[in-house]
C-alpha angles and dihedrals in degrees: 000000000000088000093282122137089201117029122207093237126042101201091131090055090049090058092048091053095051103021096126093052093043093050094047092048093049091049091049092051093048093047091052090069089222111117100182141014094016137125097308093048092050092047092050093050093047094047094045091051091049096046094052098037098246129137094224138027121182121192115221137177096263141350087249089062089042094058091046091049090049090056094046094044092054092050099259115142140104114006094024128112123221129194111221134170113255091220113068139089112297091251091077098058090032090064090055092050090048089054089053094240128140114255119221104192118212125202119242135246124237092281092057092252128123113297137200119339115230113256115256095006107118120185130195092240141009118218112189135177131216091221120213087358095295112127117237123233095287097178091058093043095048092046091052093050095046093046091052098035094234133145118267118207120184115209095204095167090125101031110063102139095026125119136203105207101308097337119098121223106257091049099065103080134065076238124015129191130205127193129221095187113146090256095055131096092257100034130188121209085241123015141289145146141207128222115205127192144144093220114101093202092052090049092051092048094049090049088052095048094051092057105045094276089267110187089357121163090197107046137036092211140010141182143259099248114146136122122240123251092248091052090048088051091053090051092049088056091050094045089056089054098033099109093051091047090052091050089054091048090051090050089057093048093049092051090053089049092049092051100043135040115274093229094069093063130075104235139167125245132259092283090060132083104190126218086215090225090155132014105213124185128189122228131171086214096044099147093048091048091050091052091047093052093047089053087056092052097260118132116214136173138212116229125217116336092123091069095068113093108226089219090064099046111135094037097081106042098167094049091044092053091051092048092053093056109023119119123170117214126198115286123165135128096262100059112118122227089245090056093049091048090049092053092048092048091053091049089051091047089055092052093043094242 
């Protein structure tokens, strides 16, 4: 329990809500005798593709692998240049480094998403992130990629359930990648990711990369990057309940917004329907506030100050400002109204409201 009254992540509560279904699905998977790439995996891929309007969905061992596979499958590797937001978890830029490509970091906008592209600097691909679950300015991003005939990859690890206008996250990239990490909106009790695309060749290449590229005409080696049948079964349970889970998550976010001033939160604009993956507030006394909340039994996190290279400080002023003040507070579908009110009261106590 770590001594917290309110933990940052409610994975234990998720299990309690669906324990009967989880247990039955795990038993079914184990009794099948098929450890990987069986019935549950196929069902998950088919249903994810259908839900997000894509021709293909390929389950992989993690979203980190998924982003790397997306780069490789679209021909991005050594000698290529990739635009990438400077503010994200290290897995985003790490996938580009793993592919051997040159990273061209871009500062963020006020929502934490990728900002203005430098004039005249044209990459081979653009890898963007819907940070905290708030969709980036997709119209601008897509127009830039189409005008310059470059690959667009959507890192949707935090934005399953989000929308930009009438387009769901997961359908906005030439290739899009979801995450099933335990911290995500559709979490596995392990790990996992999903690559989504409408391109048959990309699908074939990702499927090759995840299983050692055996007999591949495209790659001389691949990786062991699959999810187990019992994990796929868990995710099938959650996919069946995903819309209700998102409604509960939105309920939590709206109660925070009702209790506290809008201006303290990082939020998207009117074109954006957030997945509410993270609820991030800004405070000029962030470290003191974090300590105060922990003393009251409230677990918080700091995202993502570790991604900024100290050697480059001064070049990304918007991202740096966010990193100085950002504090993520608990948000998951199983928080009670009394718990949300308690957190908000302690935040107000700190600020003397």
